N, C-alpha and C positions, 0 to 999 in steps of 0.2 A: 240643102246641106249634104255634104258627102258623108259616107259611112264613118270615116275616121273622125270627123268633127262631131258626129252624133255620139260616137264611142267616148271621146274625151269629155264631152258635155255630160254624158251619163255617168262617167267615172267620177267627175267632180261632184255631181249631184249626190251620188251614193256615198262619197266621202263625207259630204256635209251631213247627210242623214246619220251616218255612222258616228260622227263626232258629236251629234246632238243626242246620242244615246240609243238610237235604233240598232238592234242587232239581228232582228228577224229579216233576213234578206228578201223574203217574200213580199215585204212591205216597201221595198225599194223601187219597185217597177210599176209603171203604168202599163196598160194594154199595148200602147204604142211602143213602149220600151221592149216589152216581151216580143212583139212582132219584129222589131229591129234585131234583137239578139238572134231570133230564128233565121233571119236573112244572112247572118254571118256564121251560122252553124254553132252558136253558143247557147249554153244553158245558163239560167239565172244564177245558179250556185257557183259555177266556175268563174263567172264574172265577179261575183261577190268575194270569192276567195282572194283575188288579187286586190280588191278594195280593202278587205280586212287586213291582209298582211301589210299593205302600204300604210294604212292608218295606225296599225299597232307597232310596226317596226321600221317604217320608212322605206321598205324594199319588198318586192320589186317596185320600181317606179311606174307611174302612169304610162310613160313612154314605152317601158318594157312590156307592160300589159298590152298596149296597142300593137307593138311589133309582133308579139306572140299571137294576138288575135288576127293580125294580117296574114300570117302563115296559115293559121287554121282556116280563115275565110277563103284564101286562095285554093287550098286543098279541097274545101267543101264545094266550092263553085267549079273548079276545073276537073277534079278527080271524081267527086261524088255527084257532080251535076246538080247540086242543091238538094240532094236527097239525104235525109238524116238516117244514119245507121240505127238499127234496132238492137245491135249488140252492146253489151256492157261489160267492161273490165272491172271486176270487184277486187277488193284487197286480197281475197283468197286466191285470185288468179295471178297476183304479182309475185315475181321472184323475191326472195327475202333480201334484207339489207346486206347480208354477207355473201350472196352469190357474186361470182366474178366471170368476166369474159375477157379473154386475152390478158389476164393478169390485172384487170381493172375491177376492183371491188365496187359494187353498187351499179355498174354499167348495165347489167341485165334489167335491173329494176327501173332505172330512169328511161331506158330504151323502150321497155314495155309501156310505160306511162306516156312517153312521147308519141309512140305509134297510136295509142288509144286517143290521145289528145288530137292528133291529126284527123282521125276518123270520127271524133266526137263521141267516143265510146267510154269515157271515164265515168265511173260511178261518182255520184255527187260528193261522196266522202273522200275522194282521192283528188289531189291537186297536182297537176304538172306545174313545177315551179315552186314547190314547197321548200322549206328550209333545207331539207336533206338534198334535194335536187340542186339548189343554189350552191350548197357547200361542195358537192361533187364537181360542179362546173367551175367553181372558183379554184379548187385544188388542181384542176387540169387546164390551166392557162387562162383562167377568167373568161371562159366561153359564155357569151351572152345566150340567154334562154332561147331567143328567137333564132339565133344562128344554129344552135344545137337542133332545134326542131326542124329547121330547113334542111340541115345535113341528114337528119334521120329520113326525111322525105326523099332526098336525093339518093340515099344509099339503098332504099327499098328494103329488101329482105337480106341484104348483104351485111351481116353483123361484123364480119372481119374488116370490111371497108370502113365502117363507122368507128370501130375500135382503133384502127390505124390512124384515122383522122383525129380522134381524141388524143391519142398518144402524141401525135405531131404538134398539137396545141400546147402540150405540157412542156415542150423543150424551149 
């Protein structure tokens, strides 16, 4: 089974558990599932966050979750060489909701979250792709989560380049 097949099978299994009333994400995974998540640079909670939002609101979709995971996995394997970062971005480290970059309110916040997502450094209580993130991307040209994450990776530390790209999507 390829990693993406395992991912979607696990996603479906977790959705079934969620719909049956299980809300404790720690009970969703077998040892094999946890080992799989580690191979793609994922934490149990961040996987659950996509399941929970999908089950509760119907978005983001399983395919969106898969595409975001693909970008994270590629970064984990090619940049981090499969080595998990020990850094953690907490909510206290995040720019506030009102901070702006190049006139774009919320961009500094989603940018910090996206960079931490790429490196696998998000605190379990922070989700890249939450409702606020999706709202920002929808307001700026309906940018797909995975596309934004990929462009953050490509821009590196060049905030101006990313801001220009976001603005270009809005037109």
